[in-house]
N, C-alpha and C positions, 0 to 999 in steps of 0.2 A: 271656630269662631265663638267668642263668649256671648252668652245670652243675657240680656238686661231686660228686666220687667220694670216698668214705670207706671205710676198712676197718680191722678189727683185724688186725694181722699175726700171726695165729695160726690154726691149723687146729682149735683146741679148739672143740667144739660150744658150750660154755657160756663162751666167752672173755670175761673181764672187759674186755679191750681192745676187743672188738667192741661190748660194752655201752657203753663210753665213746664209741666212734666214733659209734654210733647216737644217743646222748644229744646229742652236739654238733649233730646234724641238727635237733633240736627247738629249738635256740637260734638258728638261722639263718633269716632271713626273706628272701623274694624270690629264692630260689634253688631249682633243681632239685637235691635232695640224694639221692643213691643210695648206699646201704651194700652193699658187696660182701661176699660170704662166700667166703673162699679155698677152702672145700671145693667150691665150684662150679667150680673150676679144677684138678682133680687132674692131677698131672704125675709122670712117673717121675724118679728121682733123676738129676740132670744129670751127664753126662759127655761129653767130646769124642768118644769112641768111639761112644756112643749117638746123639749128634747127627748123626754121619756115617752111621751105619747107617740112621737115619730120613730121611736126606736133608734135614735142617733141623730146625726147631723144631716141637713138637706144636701142634695146633689150639688147645688151651686157653692156651698161652702167647700166641699171636696174639690170641685173644679178650680176655685180660686186657690186653694192650698196647693193643688197640683202645679198651677202656674208658678207659684212661689218656689216649689221644689225643683222645678225645671231651670230656674234662673241661676246664673252665677253671681249676680248682683242685683240690688233692688233700689230703685229711685222713687221716693214718695214725696209728693208736694201736698202738704196738709192744709186743708181748709180749717179756718178758725171760726167756730160758732160759739159765741158768748165765752170766749177764752179757752175753749177746749176743743176736742175732736168733733167732727160733724156726726150727727146721730147715725147716718147711714154707715159711715166708716167704723165707728164704735161697735155697731151691731155686727158688722162683718167680722171684726176682730174677735168679738165674743164668740161667734160660731166657730171660727177657725181655730181658736185656742182650745176649743173642746176636742178637736181632732188631734192637735199636738200643742201643748203648752209653749214649747219653744219653736214656734212655727217659722221663724226666720232662720233657724238651723245654722247659725254661726256665719251667715253670709254677710258680705259688705252691704250696708245700707246708707244711702245718702239721703238725708232729710232736708226738705225745703218747705217753705211756706211763703205765700204772697197774700196780700190783702190790699183793699183800696186805701187803707189808712196808713199813718205814719210808723206804726209798730211792725207792720208786715208779717203778722202771725207769730210773733215771738213767744207769746204765751203758750200756744199749742206746741211749738217746737221745743220749748222747755219741758213740757209734760212728756212728749215723745222721747226726748233724749234721756230722760230719767226712767221711763217705763219700758221702752223697747228692749233694753238689755236683758230684762227678765224674760222676754220672748226670744232670746238668743240672737238679737241683732248686733252685728259688729259695726257700729255707727262710725263712719269715716269722716263725717263733717256735717254741719248744719248751715243752711243759707237762708236768709230772710231777705225778701224784696219788698220793701215798703212802697206805698203809692203806686200800686200796679198800673193804673191807667196813665199816669205820668211817666213811668219808667219803662213801660212795655208798649211800644208803638209800631204798628204795621208789622207785627210778628217778630219784633227784635227788642232786646234790651238796649235803650238808648243812653242810659247812664254808664259811662265808661268805667267808673270805679266799681259799680255792681257787676258789670260784665267781667272784669278782671277777677273780682272775688269769686264769682261763680266758676270761672275757668280754673282757678287755683284748686277749689274744692273738687271739681271734676277730675282733675289730674290725680289727686290723692285717691279718690274713689276708683278710678280706672286702674291704678297701680295695685290697689287692694284687690280688686277683682282678678287680675293677672296672678298675683301672689297666691291668693286663696285657691285658685284653679290648679295651680302648680303643686299645692299641698295635698290635694285630693288624689 
């Protein structure tokens, strides 16, 4: 069975992006789908000086990296803070990239974002789509869901066009996970 790791890239306890990442797990069949909570991996703010003082990276950075290594595919729903990554997620990436710069290791990555507003996190998706390949992400698609509270009601996407678009991208992602696993 293929292993999929998913997370909302936020440390907000009620993160709408974590809700979206969790929702996607219910749409996938025949996979082991684990949703991570970034709050389970607390880290000090990254600095070269702190890394040197510590003699390397903290255990939680290694634990998160191990989760990525164990996955056949990765689903990330990016929170957008002031048009970019959330500080908690950026800090986690900074630490993990010190373990291995290409921390996605060529695995299929499906990027999503949602927000309460009409752009649905498109700015952060654009940043990640351009940046993550430098960390060896094989981005299979991006999905933006605007107006979260209007389009996600009672644990489901109520906009049929958005639901169809998400399912199309999920099919592409799952095909890539199967293909990648066969190549290994």
